[in-house]
C-alpha positions as CSV (number, residue, x, y, z in Angstrom):
1,X,-17.8,21.7,18.1
2,X,-20.8,19.5,19.1
3,X,-23.1,17.6,17.0
4,X,-25.5,20.2,18.9
5,X,-23.4,23.3,17.7
6,X,-25.6,25.1,14.6
7,X,-23.9,25.9,11.7
8,X,-23.8,29.0,9.6
9,X,-22.5,29.1,6.0
10,X,-21.5,32.0,4.3
11,X,-20.5,32.3,0.6
12,X,-18.5,34.9,-1.2
13,X,-20.9,35.7,-3.7
14,X,-18.9,37.6,-6.4
15,X,-16.2,35.6,-5.9
16,X,-18.0,32.4,-6.4
17,X,-20.1,34.0,-9.5
18,X,-17.0,35.1,-11.2
19,X,-15.6,31.3,-10.9
20,X,-18.7,30.1,-12.1
21,X,-18.7,32.5,-15.2
22,X,-15.1,31.7,-16.5
23,X,-15.8,27.8,-15.5
24,X,-13.4,25.4,-17.9
25,X,-16.8,24.1,-19.8
26,X,-18.7,24.8,-22.6
27,X,-21.3,27.5,-22.9
28,X,-25.0,27.3,-21.5
29,X,-28.0,29.2,-23.0
30,X,-31.3,28.9,-22.1
31,X,-34.2,28.3,-24.8
32,X,-34.5,31.8,-25.8
33,X,-30.6,32.3,-25.9
34,X,-29.7,34.1,-23.1
35,X,-26.7,33.1,-21.2
36,X,-26.8,30.6,-17.8
37,X,-23.4,29.1,-17.7
38,X,-23.0,31.1,-14.7
39,X,-26.3,30.4,-13.3
40,X,-25.9,26.7,-13.6
41,X,-22.4,26.3,-12.1
42,X,-23.6,28.6,-9.0
43,X,-26.7,26.9,-8.5
44,X,-25.1,23.5,-8.8
45,X,-22.2,24.6,-6.4
46,X,-25.1,26.0,-3.8
47,X,-27.2,22.8,-3.9
48,X,-24.1,20.7,-3.7
49,X,-23.2,22.5,-0.7
50,X,-26.8,22.2,1.4
51,X,-26.8,18.0,0.2
52,X,-22.9,17.7,1.2
53,X,-23.2,19.7,4.8
54,X,-26.6,20.4,5.6
55,X,-26.0,23.7,7.3
56,X,-28.4,25.2,9.4
57,X,-27.9,28.8,7.9
58,X,-27.2,30.0,4.8
59,X,-26.5,33.4,3.7
60,X,-24.9,34.8,0.3
61,X,-22.6,37.8,0.8
62,X,-22.0,40.1,-2.3
63,X,-20.0,43.5,-2.8
64,X,-21.8,47.3,-2.7
65,X,-22.3,48.2,-6.0
66,X,-20.7,51.6,-4.5
67,X,-17.1,52.1,-3.6
68,X,-16.3,51.2,-0.1
69,X,-13.8,52.8,2.6
70,X,-10.8,51.6,1.1
71,X,-11.4,53.3,-2.0
72,X,-11.0,56.6,-0.3
73,X,-8.3,56.1,1.6
74,X,-6.4,54.5,-1.5
75,X,-8.2,55.5,-4.9
76,X,-6.0,52.8,-6.7
77,X,-7.7,50.0,-4.5
78,X,-9.3,47.2,-7.2
79,X,-8.7,50.7,-9.7
80,X,-7.1,48.0,-12.4
81,X,-10.0,45.4,-12.7
82,X,-11.5,45.4,-15.7
83,X,-15.4,46.2,-16.0
84,X,-17.6,43.1,-15.4
85,X,-18.5,41.0,-18.8
86,X,-21.7,42.4,-20.2
87,X,-23.6,39.2,-20.0
88,X,-22.8,39.1,-16.3
89,X,-25.3,41.0,-14.3
90,X,-28.0,39.3,-15.7
91,X,-26.8,35.9,-14.8
92,X,-26.4,37.6,-11.4
93,X,-30.3,38.7,-11.7
94,X,-31.1,35.3,-12.2
95,X,-29.0,33.5,-9.4
96,X,-30.7,36.2,-7.1
97,X,-33.7,34.8,-8.4
98,X,-32.9,31.4,-7.4
99,X,-31.5,32.2,-4.4
100,X,-34.9,33.8,-3.3
101,X,-36.8,30.4,-4.7
102,X,-34.1,28.5,-2.3
103,X,-35.1,30.8,0.6
104,X,-31.2,31.5,1.1
105,X,-30.5,35.5,1.5
106,X,-28.6,37.6,-0.5
107,X,-26.7,40.4,1.5
108,X,-25.8,43.5,0.1
109,X,-24.9,46.4,2.3
110,X,-24.1,50.0,0.4
111,X,-20.4,51.0,0.5
112,X,-19.2,47.7,2.3
113,X,-17.6,44.8,0.8
114,X,-18.8,40.9,0.9
115,X,-15.7,40.5,3.0
116,X,-16.5,43.0,5.5
117,X,-20.2,41.4,5.7
118,X,-18.7,38.1,6.2
119,X,-16.5,39.1,8.8
120,X,-19.2,41.1,10.6
121,X,-21.7,37.9,10.5
122,X,-19.1,35.3,11.6
123,X,-18.1,37.8,14.6
124,X,-21.6,37.7,15.7
125,X,-22.3,34.2,15.0
126,X,-19.4,33.3,16.9
127,X,-20.5,35.4,20.2
128,X,-24.0,33.5,19.9
129,X,-22.0,30.1,19.7
130,X,-22.6,29.2,16.5
131,X,-19.8,27.7,14.3
132,X,-19.3,29.7,10.9
133,X,-17.8,28.3,7.6
134,X,-16.6,31.1,5.5
135,X,-17.0,29.8,2.0
136,X,-14.3,31.8,0.0
137,X,-10.6,30.5,-1.3
138,X,-9.5,34.2,-0.5
139,X,-6.6,34.2,1.5
140,X,-7.9,37.0,3.1
141,X,-10.6,35.1,4.9
142,X,-7.5,33.4,7.0
143,X,-7.4,36.6,9.2
144,X,-11.0,35.3,10.5
145,X,-10.3,32.2,11.6
146,X,-11.3,31.4,15.3
147,X,-12.8,29.2,17.6
148,X,-16.1,29.6,15.9
149,X,-15.0,30.4,12.3
150,X,-13.3,28.1,9.5
151,X,-12.9,28.6,6.1
152,X,-14.4,26.3,3.6
153,X,-13.7,25.5,-0.2
154,X,-17.0,24.9,-1.8
155,X,-15.3,22.9,-4.9
156,X,-13.3,20.3,-2.4
157,X,-15.2,20.4,1.2
158,X,-11.5,21.4,2.5
159,X,-11.6,23.2,6.1
160,X,-9.2,25.2,7.4
161,X,-9.6,25.6,11.0
162,X,-7.3,27.3,13.9
163,X,-5.2,24.0,14.3
164,X,-4.8,23.2,10.4
165,X,-3.8,27.2,10.3
166,X,-1.2,26.4,13.1
167,X,0.3,23.4,11.5
168,X,0.3,24.8,8.1
169,X,1.9,28.6,8.7
170,X,2.1,28.5,12.5
171,X,0.6,32.1,12.9
172,X,-2.4,33.6,14.8
173,X,-5.1,34.9,12.1
174,X,-4.5,38.3,13.2
175,X,-0.7,38.2,12.2
176,X,-1.9,36.9,8.7
177,X,-3.0,40.7,8.3
178,X,0.5,41.7,8.6
179,X,2.0,39.0,6.4
180,X,-0.7,40.5,3.8
181,X,0.2,44.1,4.4
182,X,3.8,43.0,3.5
183,X,3.4,40.9,0.3
184,X,0.7,43.1,-1.5
185,X,-2.2,41.6,-3.1
186,X,-1.9,42.2,-7.0
187,X,-5.8,41.7,-7.8
188,X,-6.8,43.8,-5.3
189,X,-4.0,46.5,-6.0
190,X,-3.3,46.5,-2.9
191,X,0.7,47.4,-2.6
192,X,2.3,46.0,-0.2
193,X,6.3,46.2,0.0
194,X,8.3,46.0,-3.1
195,X,10.1,42.9,-3.8
196,X,8.7,41.1,-1.0
197,X,6.9,38.2,-1.5
198,X,4.8,35.6,0.4
199,X,7.7,33.7,1.5
200,X,9.8,36.3,3.0
201,X,6.5,38.3,4.6
202,X,5.6,35.1,6.5
203,X,9.1,34.6,7.8
204,X,9.6,38.2,9.1
205,X,5.9,37.8,10.8
206,X,6.8,34.3,12.0
207,X,10.1,35.6,13.4
208,X,9.0,39.3,14.8
209,X,5.3,38.5,15.6
210,X,3.8,41.5,14.1
211,X,4.2,44.5,11.4
212,X,4.9,47.0,14.1
213,X,7.6,44.4,16.3
214,X,9.1,44.6,12.5
215,X,9.7,47.8,12.3
216,X,11.0,48.1,15.5
217,X,13.7,45.9,14.0
218,X,13.9,47.1,10.6
219,X,17.6,47.8,10.7
220,X,18.4,43.8,11.3
221,X,16.9,43.4,7.9
222,X,19.9,43.5,5.3
223,X,20.2,44.0,1.6
224,X,17.8,45.3,-0.8
225,X,15.0,44.1,1.0
226,X,15.8,45.6,4.4
227,X,15.9,48.9,2.2
228,X,12.5,48.5,0.6
229,X,11.2,48.0,4.2
230,X,12.5,50.9,5.7
231,X,11.6,53.2,2.4
232,X,8.2,52.1,2.2
233,X,6.7,52.1,5.6
234,X,3.9,54.3,4.8
235,X,3.0,51.7,2.0
236,X,3.1,48.9,4.5
237,X,0.8,50.5,7.1
238,X,-1.4,51.6,4.3
239,X,-2.1,48.4,3.1
240,X,-2.5,47.0,6.7
241,X,-5.0,49.0,6.4
242,X,-6.5,47.8,3.1
243,X,-6.1,44.2,4.1
244,X,-8.1,44.6,7.2
245,X,-11.4,43.3,7.1
246,X,-14.2,45.4,9.4
247,X,-16.3,43.6,11.5
248,X,-18.1,46.2,12.0
249,X,-20.9,46.5,8.9
250,X,-24.4,47.8,9.7
251,X,-26.0,44.5,9.2
252,X,-27.7,42.5,11.9
253,X,-27.4,38.7,12.5
254,X,-30.9,37.1,11.8
255,X,-31.0,33.3,12.8
256,X,-34.1,32.8,12.0
257,X,-34.1,34.8,8.3
258,X,-30.7,33.1,7.6
259,X,-32.1,29.5,8.5
260,X,-32.3,26.8,5.6
261,X,-36.3,26.3,5.0
262,X,-37.7,24.4,2.1
263,X,-37.3,25.6,-1.3
264,X,-40.3,27.1,-3.3
265,X,-40.4,24.0,-5.9
266,X,-43.0,26.3,-7.8
267,X,-40.5,29.0,-8.5
268,X,-37.9,26.6,-9.0
269,X,-39.8,24.9,-11.8
270,X,-40.8,28.1,-13.0
271,X,-37.3,29.5,-13.3
272,X,-35.8,26.0,-14.2
273,X,-38.1,25.5,-17.3
274,X,-37.4,29.5,-18.5
275,X,-33.4,29.0,-18.4
276,X,-33.3,25.1,-20.1
277,X,-32.1,23.2,-17.2
278,X,-34.2,20.3,-18.1
279,X,-32.2,18.1,-16.3
280,X,-32.9,19.9,-13.0
281,X,-37.1,19.8,-14.0
282,X,-37.1,15.7,-14.5
283,X,-34.7,14.8,-12.0
284,X,-36.6,17.0,-9.5
285,X,-39.5,15.7,-10.5
286,X,-40.9,19.1,-11.3
287,X,-42.7,18.0,-15.0
288,X,-43.3,14.3,-16.5
289,X,-40.4,12.0,-16.4
290,X,-39.7,9.7,-19.4
291,X,-39.4,6.2,-17.2
292,X,-38.1,4.4,-20.3
293,X,-35.4,6.9,-20.9
294,X,-34.1,7.7,-17.4
295,X,-35.1,4.9,-15.0
296,X,-34.0,0.6,-15.3
297,X,-35.6,0.3,-11.8
298,X,-38.7,-2.5,-11.8
299,X,-41.8,-0.9,-12.5
300,X,-43.8,-2.5,-9.9
301,X,-47.5,-1.6,-10.8
302,X,-50.3,-1.3,-8.7
303,X,-52.3,-4.1,-10.5
304,X,-52.8,-6.8,-8.1
305,X,-51.4,-10.6,-8.4
306,X,-53.9,-12.8,-8.7
307,X,-53.5,-16.6,-10.3
308,X,-52.2,-14.6,-13.4
309,X,-49.3,-13.5,-11.7
310,X,-47.9,-17.1,-10.0
311,X,-48.7,-18.6,-13.2
312,X,-46.0,-15.9,-14.2
313,X,-43.8,-16.7,-11.4
314,X,-43.6,-20.6,-11.6
315,X,-43.1,-19.8,-15.7
316,X,-39.5,-18.1,-15.0
317,X,-38.9,-20.4,-12.1
318,X,-39.1,-23.7,-14.5
319,X,-37.0,-22.1,-17.6
320,X,-34.4,-19.6,-15.9
321,X,-30.9,-20.7,-16.3
322,X,-29.0,-20.1,-13.1
323,X,-26.0,-18.5,-15.5
324,X,-25.7,-16.7,-18.3
325,X,-23.1,-17.9,-20.7
326,X,-19.5,-17.2,-19.6
327,X,-20.3,-15.3,-16.5
328,X,-20.8,-16.4,-12.6
329,X,-23.5,-14.9,-10.8
330,X,-23.4,-15.9,-6.5
331,X,-26.7,-15.9,-4.9
332,X,-26.0,-14.8,-1.6
333,X,-29.3,-16.2,0.3
334,X,-27.7,-17.7,3.9
335,X,-25.4,-16.1,6.5
336,X,-22.6,-18.3,5.5
337,X,-22.6,-17.5,1.8
338,X,-23.0,-13.7,3.3
339,X,-20.0,-13.7,5.6
340,X,-18.1,-14.8,2.8
341,X,-19.2,-12.2,0.2
342,X,-18.6,-9.8,2.7
343,X,-14.7,-10.9,3.3
344,X,-14.3,-10.0,0.0
345,X,-16.6,-7.0,-0.3
346,X,-14.5,-5.7,2.4
347,X,-11.0,-6.1,0.7
348,X,-12.4,-3.9,-2.5
349,X,-11.8,0.3,-3.0
350,X,-14.5,0.5,-5.8
351,X,-17.7,-1.4,-6.4
352,X,-20.7,-1.2,-8.7
353,X,-24.2,-1.2,-7.0
354,X,-27.5,-1.7,-7.6
355,X,-31.0,-2.1,-5.8
356,X,-33.8,-4.3,-7.0
357,X,-37.2,-2.7,-5.6
358,X,-40.9,-3.1,-5.6
359,X,-41.6,0.1,-6.9
360,X,-39.6,3.1,-9.5
361,X,-40.9,5.6,-7.1
362,X,-38.0,5.9,-4.3
363,X,-39.8,7.2,-1.8
364,X,-42.2,4.2,-1.8
365,X,-40.0,1.6,-3.0
366,X,-39.2,-1.5,-0.7
367,X,-36.0,-2.8,-0.6
368,X,-35.8,-6.1,-2.2
369,X,-32.1,-6.8,-2.9
370,X,-28.8,-5.5,-3.6
371,X,-26.0,-6.9,-6.6
372,X,-22.7,-6.0,-6.2
373,X,-19.8,-6.1,-8.9
374,X,-15.9,-5.7,-8.7
375,X,-14.7,-7.4,-11.5
376,X,-16.1,-7.9,-14.9
377,X,-18.6,-10.9,-15.6
378,X,-18.8,-11.8,-12.1
379,X,-21.6,-10.2,-9.8
380,X,-23.1,-11.1,-6.4
381,X,-27.0,-10.9,-5.5
382,X,-28.2,-10.5,-1.8
383,X,-31.8,-10.8,-1.5
384,X,-33.7,-9.4,1.4
385,X,-37.1,-10.3,0.3
386,X,-38.2,-13.5,-1.3
387,X,-41.3,-15.5,-2.4
388,X,-42.3,-17.8,0.3
389,X,-40.4,-20.8,1.4
390,X,-37.1,-19.5,-0.3
391,X,-33.9,-18.4,1.3
392,X,-33.1,-14.7,1.8
393,X,-31.1,-12.8,4.2
394,X,-32.2,-11.2,7.4
395,X,-31.9,-7.2,6.8
396,X,-31.5,-6.5,10.5
397,X,-28.8,-8.9,10.8
398,X,-26.9,-7.7,7.9
399,X,-27.6,-4.2,8.0
400,X,-25.1,-3.1,10.5
401,X,-22.2,-4.2,8.7
402,X,-23.2,-3.5,5.1
403,X,-24.5,-0.1,6.0
404,X,-20.9,0.5,7.6
405,X,-19.2,-0.3,3.7
406,X,-21.8,1.6,2.0
407,X,-21.0,5.0,4.0
408,X,-17.4,4.5,3.5
409,X,-16.3,7.4,1.8
410,X,-12.9,5.9,0.7
411,X,-14.5,3.4,-1.3
412,X,-15.4,4.5,-4.9
413,X,-19.1,3.8,-5.9
414,X,-20.1,2.8,-9.2
415,X,-23.7,2.5,-10.5
416,X,-26.6,3.3,-13.2
417,X,-28.9,6.1,-12.0
418,X,-27.0,6.3,-8.4
419,X,-30.1,8.8,-7.5
420,X,-32.3,6.2,-7.5
421,X,-30.4,3.8,-5.5
422,X,-29.4,6.6,-2.8
423,X,-32.7,7.4,-2.1
424,X,-33.6,3.8,-1.6
425,X,-30.7,2.6,0.6
426,X,-31.2,5.9,2.8
427,X,-34.5,4.7,3.4
428,X,-33.7,1.5,4.3
429,X,-31.1,2.6,6.6
430,X,-27.7,2.0,4.7
431,X,-26.8,5.6,3.3
432,X,-25.0,5.4,0.5
433,X,-22.4,8.1,1.4
434,X,-20.0,9.5,-1.4
435,X,-16.8,12.0,-0.9
436,X,-16.5,14.5,-3.3
437,X,-14.9,12.5,-6.7
438,X,-15.8,9.3,-4.9
439,X,-18.8,8.2,-7.5
440,X,-19.7,7.3,-11.0
441,X,-22.8,7.4,-12.8
442,X,-22.9,6.0,-15.9
443,X,-26.1,7.3,-16.9
444,X,-24.9,10.8,-16.3
445,X,-22.0,10.0,-18.1
446,X,-23.5,8.6,-21.1
447,X,-25.4,12.1,-21.1
448,X,-22.4,13.9,-20.7
449,X,-20.4,12.3,-23.5
450,X,-23.6,11.8,-25.8
451,X,-26.2,14.4,-24.8
452,X,-27.7,13.9,-27.9
453,X,-28.7,10.0,-27.5
454,X,-32.4,9.3,-27.4
455,X,-32.0,7.0,-24.2
456,X,-29.3,6.5,-21.6
457,X,-31.0,3.6,-20.1
458,X,-28.6,0.7,-19.0
459,X,-30.1,-1.5,-22.0
460,X,-29.8,1.1,-24.2
461,X,-26.1,1.6,-23.4
462,X,-25.4,-2.1,-23.1
463,X,-26.4,-2.6,-26.6
464,X,-24.7,0.4,-28.4
465,X,-21.7,0.7,-26.0
466,X,-21.2,-3.4,-25.0
467,X,-22.4,-4.9,-27.8
468,X,-24.6,-6.9,-25.3
469,X,-28.3,-7.5,-24.6
470,X,-29.4,-7.6,-21.0
471,X,-32.5,-9.5,-19.7
472,X,-35.7,-7.6,-20.3
473,X,-37.4,-6.9,-16.9
474,X,-40.5,-8.1,-18.4
475,X,-39.0,-11.6,-18.6
476,X,-39.6,-11.6,-14.6
477,X,-42.5,-9.7,-13.7
478,X,-44.3,-9.3,-16.6
479,X,-46.6,-7.1,-18.5
480,X,-49.9,-5.3,-18.1
481,X,-52.7,-7.1,-15.7
482,X,-50.3,-9.9,-15.1
483,X,-47.6,-7.8,-14.2
484,X,-46.1,-9.1,-10.4
485,X,-43.7,-7.1,-8.2
486,X,-39.8,-8.0,-7.8
487,X,-40.2,-9.6,-4.4
488,X,-42.3,-12.5,-6.0
489,X,-39.6,-13.4,-8.5
490,X,-38.1,-16.5,-7.7
491,X,-34.6,-15.8,-6.3
492,X,-32.5,-17.8,-8.7
493,X,-33.9,-15.8,-11.6
494,X,-33.7,-12.5,-9.8
495,X,-29.9,-13.5,-9.0
496,X,-29.1,-13.6,-12.8
497,X,-31.2,-10.1,-13.4
498,X,-29.8,-8.2,-10.3
499,X,-26.5,-9.8,-10.6
500,X,-26.2,-9.0,-14.6
501,X,-27.4,-5.3,-13.8
502,X,-24.3,-5.1,-11.6
503,X,-22.0,-6.6,-13.9
504,X,-23.4,-4.1,-17.2
505,X,-22.8,-1.3,-14.8
506,X,-19.2,-2.1,-14.0
507,X,-18.7,-2.6,-17.6
508,X,-20.2,0.5,-18.7
509,X,-18.0,2.3,-15.9
510,X,-15.0,0.9,-17.7
511,X,-15.9,1.9,-21.2
512,X,-17.5,5.1,-20.2
513,X,-14.5,6.5,-17.6
514,X,-11.9,5.9,-20.4
515,X,-14.0,7.8,-22.9
516,X,-14.2,10.7,-20.1
517,X,-10.5,10.8,-19.6
518,X,-9.8,11.4,-23.1
519,X,-11.9,14.8,-22.9
520,X,-10.9,16.6,-20.0
521,X,-13.4,19.4,-20.4
522,X,-16.4,16.7,-20.4
523,X,-14.8,15.0,-17.4
524,X,-14.5,18.4,-15.5
525,X,-18.0,19.0,-16.0
526,X,-18.9,15.4,-14.9
527,X,-16.9,15.4,-12.0
528,X,-17.2,18.9,-10.6
529,X,-21.0,19.6,-11.5
530,X,-23.2,16.7,-13.0
531,X,-21.8,14.3,-10.3
532,X,-22.1,16.8,-6.9
533,X,-25.7,17.5,-8.6
534,X,-27.0,14.4,-8.6
535,X,-26.4,14.2,-4.9
536,X,-28.2,17.3,-4.5
537,X,-31.2,16.4,-6.3
538,X,-31.5,13.0,-4.3
539,X,-31.3,15.3,-1.1
540,X,-33.8,17.8,-2.6
541,X,-36.4,14.9,-3.5
542,X,-35.7,13.0,-0.4
543,X,-36.5,16.6,1.6
544,X,-39.3,17.4,-0.1
């Protein structure tokens, strides 16, 4: 697949909604008492997919509300399944409303299963030269894999294409139909051949090539399995019909209507407010945000800097110590210092990173400097803007090598309010790329562990969790009409403040990660819902 090849992601709707409904996390309810866990988890998965893969097209395929042709040829097909939980239909309605606000079509065809809709769309997309990713963990979907089709696991991001399928099971996709026919599928009540499991079915098809060829050599199969194979030929071929996905569902492939487009923010705001998704509301800037509680970034007020502002600048320069007691903070303001710093940074599998800027609005903020920490009580500050006459790094010179480290998905990134830093670094040409499970936001971790706290700011957490009081930002930039922006702060003072931010963030990670490890359910929520959601929100805000 080339960079120019368009991509279509098709989500197996019911399968993912059920997975969201039964996700191992605490129940969620709206302010009115309406159950919302499936809605929240499913929505988070969709938004995560949009941010991570940036598909050109996205659709959700749903099962028909009426029986499919498979029930007509085998009435027992799926007959053993329990009825849908009574609180699920309403949640499906809510999911449909959210998908509509996101401009993502939900497709349902009377008398056809989601599998058949997926197969039909994948087939038509392939003919149009569009690469399709089928978002499903259902092994039935492997029969659809082809030159322009792969399966995709939303949770892990794992993709299975023709090459991987050949490496793992050494079969062609069409042959996998016969493996399924032999082994059956208990979840769908597909009978298969009695006492033939996945291993035996795979070995037979690998050896003989097809179900038809296997029966031509059925006398070669000895023992009880051979008897079952010969005695249940009708069941084997019935099962073959049941597991074969029909790629001729009556549905049109409409590239324009499937295209990913900007969401309807007003509809989303209304829905999220009604459902009680307060973090989505605040983090998407759909309602006013309490800056003191949610952001520790410097507030660059719109006030102009006059004589009073310069007075504050020189006061800081005279009084600020180079270090805080017991800590080592390095000012990396020359190319030689940067080369030494970068030599050490490259060795780190994990690090805390923080940005200093001119505004709390990440879309307007200019990068002033970056701070890094990978060992408690020692950190580094890299100024790229500084007062006139003070040394600073040339961003154009360091950007290529620094960007490579920040974009390395194999490195674990730690931050406080990482969403802000991601947006700032993206705008600065150094995107912070995060692999699944590859980042830790201390603000979000604190929220998950202690949702009842009044503040999850770095200062508040340092005080309560670490018994430590960081330098207030007002000590550097002042308040009111005399407030200056961070690029006007003396670099020595800026280093102490910024490096301390990274150092405290690292120590908060050490503290909070230990507590998350002792609470598996909350850790799962943090890793599988909240952290992916943070990345989604960063993408959505950056893209309007």
